[in-house]
C-alpha positions as CSV (number, residue, x, y, z in Angstrom):
1,M,-0.2,0.5,0.1
2,P,1.2,3.1,-0.7
3,I,2.3,5.0,2.0
4,I,0.2,7.9,1.6
5,D,-2.6,6.3,1.4
6,L,-2.2,5.2,5.2
7,L,-2.7,9.4,5.6
8,S,-4.9,12.3,6.6
9,C,-4.2,15.8,6.5
10,D,-6.1,14.3,9.9
11,L,-3.1,12.1,10.7
12,V,0.0,14.8,10.1
13,I,0.7,16.8,13.1
14,H,3.4,19.5,12.9
15,D,5.3,21.1,16.0
16,L,4.0,18.3,18.8
17,K,4.8,18.6,22.3
18,A,5.7,15.7,22.9
19,G,9.0,15.8,25.7
20,S,8.8,11.5,26.3
21,K,9.5,8.4,23.9
22,K,6.0,7.6,26.3
23,R,4.3,10.0,26.0
24,T,4.9,10.4,21.9
25,L,3.7,6.5,21.5
26,E,0.5,8.1,23.7
27,H,-0.1,10.6,21.5
28,I,0.2,8.5,18.9
29,S,-2.6,6.1,20.9
30,N,-4.8,8.5,21.4
31,I,-4.7,10.4,17.3
32,I,-4.9,6.5,16.2
33,S,-7.8,5.1,18.1
34,D,-10.0,9.0,17.4
35,C,-9.5,7.8,14.1
36,T,-11.2,3.9,13.9
37,D,-14.0,2.6,15.4
38,T,-11.8,-0.8,16.7
39,A,-8.5,-0.6,18.3
40,S,-9.0,1.2,21.2
41,Q,-6.5,4.0,22.5
42,D,-5.6,1.4,25.2
43,A,-4.2,-1.7,22.4
44,I,-2.9,0.9,20.3
45,F,-0.5,1.8,23.4
46,S,0.7,-1.8,24.4
47,G,0.8,-2.7,20.5
48,L,3.6,0.3,20.7
49,I,5.2,-0.4,23.4
50,E,5.9,-4.5,23.3
51,R,7.3,-3.7,19.9
52,E,9.4,-0.9,21.4
53,R,11.2,-3.8,23.7
54,L,11.9,-5.2,21.1
55,G,14.2,-3.2,20.3
56,S,14.0,0.7,19.4
57,T,11.7,1.6,16.0
58,G,14.7,4.4,16.5
59,I,16.0,4.0,12.4
60,G,18.4,6.9,12.6
61,E,19.2,10.7,11.4
62,G,16.5,12.0,13.4
63,V,13.6,9.2,12.5
64,A,11.8,6.7,14.1
65,I,9.2,4.8,12.7
66,P,7.0,3.0,15.8
67,H,4.3,0.3,14.3
68,C,2.5,-2.7,15.7
69,R,0.0,-5.2,13.7
70,L,-3.2,-5.6,16.0
71,D,-6.6,-7.9,15.8
72,E,-8.8,-5.6,16.1
73,L,-8.0,-3.4,12.9
74,D,-9.1,-3.6,9.6
75,K,-7.1,-1.5,7.7
76,A,-4.1,0.1,8.2
77,V,-3.5,3.5,10.0
78,G,-0.2,5.6,9.6
79,L,0.5,8.8,11.6
80,F,3.3,11.3,10.8
81,I,4.4,13.7,13.2
82,K,6.7,16.5,13.2
83,L,8.0,16.8,16.6
84,C,8.2,20.5,18.2
85,Q,11.7,19.5,20.2
86,P,13.4,16.6,18.7
87,I,12.8,13.8,22.1
88,D,15.2,10.5,23.2
89,F,13.8,7.3,21.8
90,D,16.7,4.9,21.9
91,A,17.3,5.3,18.6
92,I,20.3,2.9,16.1
93,D,22.6,6.1,16.1
94,R,21.8,7.6,19.7
95,E,20.4,10.5,18.6
96,P,17.3,12.5,19.1
97,V,14.3,12.2,17.1
98,D,12.1,14.6,15.6
99,L,10.4,12.6,12.6
100,V,8.0,9.8,13.4
101,F,6.1,8.2,11.6
102,A,4.0,5.5,12.9
103,L,2.4,2.1,11.4
104,V,-0.6,0.5,12.7
105,V,-2.0,-2.3,10.7
106,P,-4.4,-5.2,11.0
107,A,-2.4,-8.5,12.8
108,D,-3.4,-10.3,9.3
109,S,-1.4,-8.0,6.9
110,C,2.2,-8.6,7.4
111,D,3.3,-9.0,3.8
112,Q,1.6,-4.9,4.0
113,H,3.4,-4.4,6.8
114,L,6.6,-5.8,6.2
115,N,6.0,-3.5,2.7
116,T,5.5,-0.9,3.7
117,L,8.2,-0.7,6.9
118,A,10.3,-0.7,3.8
119,E,8.8,1.9,1.8
120,L,8.9,3.6,4.9
121,A,12.7,3.6,6.0
122,E,13.8,4.1,2.0
123,L,12.1,7.4,2.0
124,F,13.5,8.4,4.9
125,S,17.2,7.7,4.0
126,V,17.1,10.6,2.1
127,K,19.1,13.1,3.4
128,A,16.9,15.5,1.2
129,N,13.7,13.8,2.5
130,R,14.2,14.3,6.0
131,D,15.8,18.3,5.3
132,T,12.4,18.9,3.4
133,L,10.2,18.1,5.8
134,R,11.9,19.5,8.8
135,Q,11.5,22.3,6.6
136,C,8.0,22.9,6.8
137,Q,5.7,25.2,8.6
138,D,2.4,23.4,9.2
139,S,0.6,20.5,8.9
140,Q,-0.6,21.4,5.8
141,S,2.4,21.7,4.3
142,L,4.1,18.8,5.9
143,Y,1.2,16.5,3.6
144,R,2.2,18.0,1.2
145,Q,5.3,17.3,1.5
146,L,4.8,13.2,2.2
147,V,2.1,12.9,-1.1
148,S,5.5,14.8,-3.0
149,L,7.6,12.4,-2.2
150,S,5.7,9.6,-1.7
151,N,5.2,9.3,-5.4
C-alpha cells in the first residue's frame, strides 16, 4: 500500500509537544484510536510498547517508525508527526528523534506491514527528504510534502 494511502491531513501533525518517547507513543495511540472504531487507545499503546521492548524503532538520523500489528484493526493506519523538540527515542545512532511515522496494521497484514516499513525506511533514508520535511511550517505543508515524496 502506498504510504500516502495511510494518511489524511488529520493524520499529519506539525510541532507536537511530546517531551518523551512514552508521551509520543501515548499521543500516537490517542490520535489513531480517534480515527478507528475498532482499536482502543489502550490496545494501540500496548502494541506499540510491546514492539519497542523488542528494540527501538528509532532508525537513525532523527527518525522513528513505531509500529505494531493489532487484531482489532481492519485497515492500516499511518500517522506522521514532526515534533517541536527532538526527544530521546533510543535510536540506533543515539541521536534524538524529531520525525515520527507511526504505522498500525491489522494482525493478518504481515506482507503489507513489512512492505510499508521498507518504503518508509527508504523514504527517510534520503537526507533531502528529511530536510524537506523539517523545513515545513505547518501540518498542511507536511502533508503536501509527504504526498510529493511518496509518489
